[in-house]
N, C-alpha and C positions, 0 to 999 in steps of 0.2 A: 799098106799106107790109103789103097781104092778102100774097104774096110772102114776104115778109122773115117775116110769121109763119106760117106756111105750114109753109116751110123750118125754125123753128129749132121747133113741134111738131112737126114729120117726125124731126129731131134727136135732141130728146128724149123722147118714143119710142121710138124705136132701141135711145138708151140705154141708158132703164128698163128694154127689152127682154133685151137682152144681160147686164146686172144678173141681172135675175130668174132666165137661165138659167147664169150664172155659179153663183149661189148655189145653184141645184137642184144642180144637174150636181157644185159644192161640195162638198154638206151629202150630197147621195148617194154621193162618194167619198171623205167624211171628208179633206178636202184642208186640211192642218194652216193652210193661209194664208188657208181661209175659214171652219173652227170658228173659230180666232183673234180675226179679224176680227168674224163674231159674238157673241165673250166677251166683244169688248170695248167694240161696241154695248148690249151687255146688262147689262155694268155700270156704263157711262155713263146709262146709262135706271134703273136697279136703283132707286133712289132717290123716284123719280116711281113705278116700277109699285107701292113695296113702302106709299104711303101711302094704298092704295083696297087691297091685296090683302088676302084674307081673309075681308073686310066679306063682309055676306049681299050676295046677288045679285050677285058680283063670281067670274068663271069662274079667276081666278087662288087660288091658295094660296100656307100661308109656311111654310118650315119652319125652324123653330129649331134651333138644332145646335151642339154645344161644339166649338171646333176641339181638336184631338188635340195640339198640342205649347203649347198658347199657355191652352188652358181657356176664354179668354173663349164670352162666347157671341154666336149672326151669326145672321141672320136673310136666308130667300136665297128670292124665288118661285120661285113651279112650278107647274108642271099638276097637280097634286093629284086624281084621279076616285076618288069614295068604291068602296066595294065591299062587304059586309056583315060583313068583319068588319075592313078596313082602308083601304087604300089601294091604289091605284098610281098611279104617277109614271114617266112616259116617258123613256127616258135618251139623248136625241141627239147629246151630244157623249161616249156611253162611261161609261164610267169612273172619267174621270181629270177631274174636278172634285170639288173644295172641300169642300162639303157633302155628295157623298155617300161618301167618304172618313169626314171625321167620323163620319156617323150609322152607318156601317159598322162603325169602331174601338171607337165606345162602345157598341152594339148597341140604342140607344133616340135617341130625340128627340122635338119634337113638329112638328105641324101644327092653323094653325091656317087653318080652310076653313069659309067662310059662316059668318062669327062666331062659332065655336064651337073650342076649343081640345081637342086630343083626344095625350094623349100615346101614343107609339107605340114598339112594340118587336116584336123578332126581324127584321130587315129582311132581305130578301136581295134578289138582286138575278137574275132569272130570264129568260126568252127572250120577246121579247113575243110570241110566238104563244101562252104559257103565260097571259099576262095580257089576249087578247083576248077570254076573255068578261066584261071587264067596262070592257071599251072602246065607247064609242058608234061609228058607222059614222063618221062625218065625220071622229074622231081614228084612228082606224084606215087612213083614206087616207092623211091625213099623211104618220103613223109610216111606211105602208110603201113613199109618193112619194118621202122623203128616208132610204128604208132607215136607219129606226132598229130595230136588233135588239132593245135590252134594255132594261126598266122595273125599278124596286125598286120590289117589295112587302111591305109594312111592315103589321102585323097592330095594332088599337087593344089598349094595353095594358090590362086590370083597373084598372077607378080604387083607387087609393090609392097604384098601382107608378109609381114616379120614377126 
């Protein structure tokens, strides 16, 4: 019995290690199958994440954006880091995400962060190196590990702007 349990534990650890390696290598190489798998998992867990995203004490923020074609309002959980005049959001999938395309096309949106909703404008995709001064060390390490080369920078719009 103990031998079977040890073998099962070893097999599970091996499988998890291989999965982790494939994930890291795939994300670094921007492998379409890996990126698409991560996107599918993100979409599946999105309703759960959105329940608490943007609330005070939660590190996950919410981007509110309007569809380019549909005109429909959407919410997407992101990791938005506050700067002096706005926010920086890492783009681990690059520029090929609908929420980013929507924000860039409209030129504005909203970010819900720590219980407060901010109207944002002047979206600009910038190299991660340009956003580095606004990023904490642990975030920078993760971005470098996964070779995230771009970030979205937005500024808080003046009050009354929409």
